[in-house]
C-alpha positions in Angstrom: -65.5 -37.4 -41.9 -63.3 -37.0 -38.8 -64.2 -33.5 -37.5 -61.5 -33.6 -34.8 -58.8 -34.3 -37.4 -60.1 -31.3 -39.4 -60.1 -29.1 -36.3 -56.5 -30.2 -35.5 -55.4 -29.2 -39.0 -57.0 -25.8 -38.6 -55.2 -25.3 -35.3 -51.9 -26.3 -36.8 -52.5 -23.8 -39.6 -52.6 -20.9 -37.1 -50.2 -22.1 -34.5 -47.2 -20.0 -35.7 -49.4 -16.9 -35.6 -50.6 -17.7 -32.1 -47.1 -18.5 -30.7 -45.7 -15.2 -32.2 -48.7 -13.3 -30.7 -48.1 -14.8 -27.2 -44.3 -14.1 -27.3 -44.9 -10.6 -28.6 -46.5 -9.7 -25.2 -43.4 -10.5 -23.1 -40.5 -12.8 -22.7 -41.8 -16.3 -22.0 -40.8 -19.8 -21.1 -42.0 -22.7 -23.3 -44.4 -24.0 -20.6 -45.9 -20.5 -20.4 -46.7 -20.7 -24.1 -48.3 -24.1 -23.7 -50.4 -22.8 -20.8 -51.6 -19.8 -22.7 -52.5 -22.0 -25.7 -54.4 -24.4 -23.5 -56.3 -21.4 -21.9 -57.4 -20.5 -25.4 -58.4 -24.1 -26.1 -55.5 -24.4 -28.6 -54.2 -27.7 -27.2 -50.6 -28.3 -28.2 -48.1 -30.8 -26.9 -44.4 -30.1 -26.3 -43.5 -32.3 -29.3 -45.3 -29.8 -31.6 -44.2 -26.7 -29.8 -40.4 -27.2 -29.5 -39.7 -27.8 -33.3 -41.8 -24.7 -34.1 -39.8 -22.6 -31.6 -36.6 -23.9 -33.1 -37.8 -23.1 -36.6 -38.9 -19.6 -35.6 -35.5 -19.0 -33.9 -33.6 -20.3 -37.0 -35.7 -17.9 -39.2 -34.6 -15.0 -36.9 -38.2 -14.4 -35.8 -37.4 -15.3 -32.1 -34.4 -15.1 -29.9 -33.9 -16.7 -26.5 -31.7 -16.4 -23.4 -30.9 -18.9 -20.7 -31.7 -18.2 -17.1 -30.7 -20.3 -14.1 -33.6 -21.8 -12.2 -33.8 -22.1 -8.5 -35.6 -25.5 -8.9 -34.0 -27.4 -11.7 -32.1 -27.0 -14.9 -31.7 -23.6 -16.6 -34.7 -22.3 -18.5 -34.8 -20.9 -22.0 -36.8 -17.7 -22.3 -38.1 -16.6 -25.7 -38.6 -13.1 -27.1 -39.8 -11.9 -30.5 -37.3 -10.1 -32.8 -38.1 -7.1 -35.0 -38.4 -9.5 -38.0 -40.8 -11.5 -35.9 -42.9 -8.4 -35.1 -43.1 -7.5 -38.8 -44.2 -11.1 -39.7 -46.8 -11.0 -36.8 -48.2 -7.8 -38.2 -48.5 -9.3 -41.7 -50.1 -12.5 -40.2 -52.5 -10.5 -38.2 -53.7 -8.6 -41.2 -54.0 -11.8 -43.2 -55.9 -13.5 -40.4 -58.5 -10.6 -40.2 -59.1 -10.9 -44.0 -59.3 -14.7 -43.8 -61.8 -14.7 -40.9 -64.0 -12.1 -42.7 -63.9 -14.2 -45.9 -64.7 -17.5 -44.2 -67.5 -15.9 -42.1 -69.0 -14.3 -45.3 -68.9 -17.7 -47.1 -70.2 -19.7 -44.1 -72.9 -17.2 -43.2 -74.2 -16.9 -46.7 -74.2 -20.6 -47.4 -75.6 -21.5 -44.0 -78.4 -18.9 -44.2 -79.3 -19.9 -47.8 -79.6 -23.5 -46.8 -81.9 -22.9 -43.8 
C-alpha cells in the first residue's frame, strides 16, 4: 500500500476547509494561501489551488478584488463571503466530530491490538 498516496487523498479531502479557514482570517493573495498551507505541512501546488479558488468563487463562498502591484502584474486578493463563513462554520463542526470519531476508533483498535 502506498502510504503517501493515502495521505495525499486525506489532505485533498480537507483542503477546501483549510483554504476557507485561511481566507476567513483576512484578505489574502494566492501565494499567501500556499505559504500558510506549506507552514502547516499541507503541501499544495498552484495547479490544485487555483481551480479550487475558482470553484469556491463560483459557488459564492469567496470574492476577490484586483490590486495593482508595484513589482509585476495586478494581484487578485481573496476574501470570504457570508455564505463562505456559514459553510466554514458547518465544516468546522463536522471536522471536530470526524476527528473525535476517528480518534476513538483508532485509539480503541490500536490499544486493543497492543
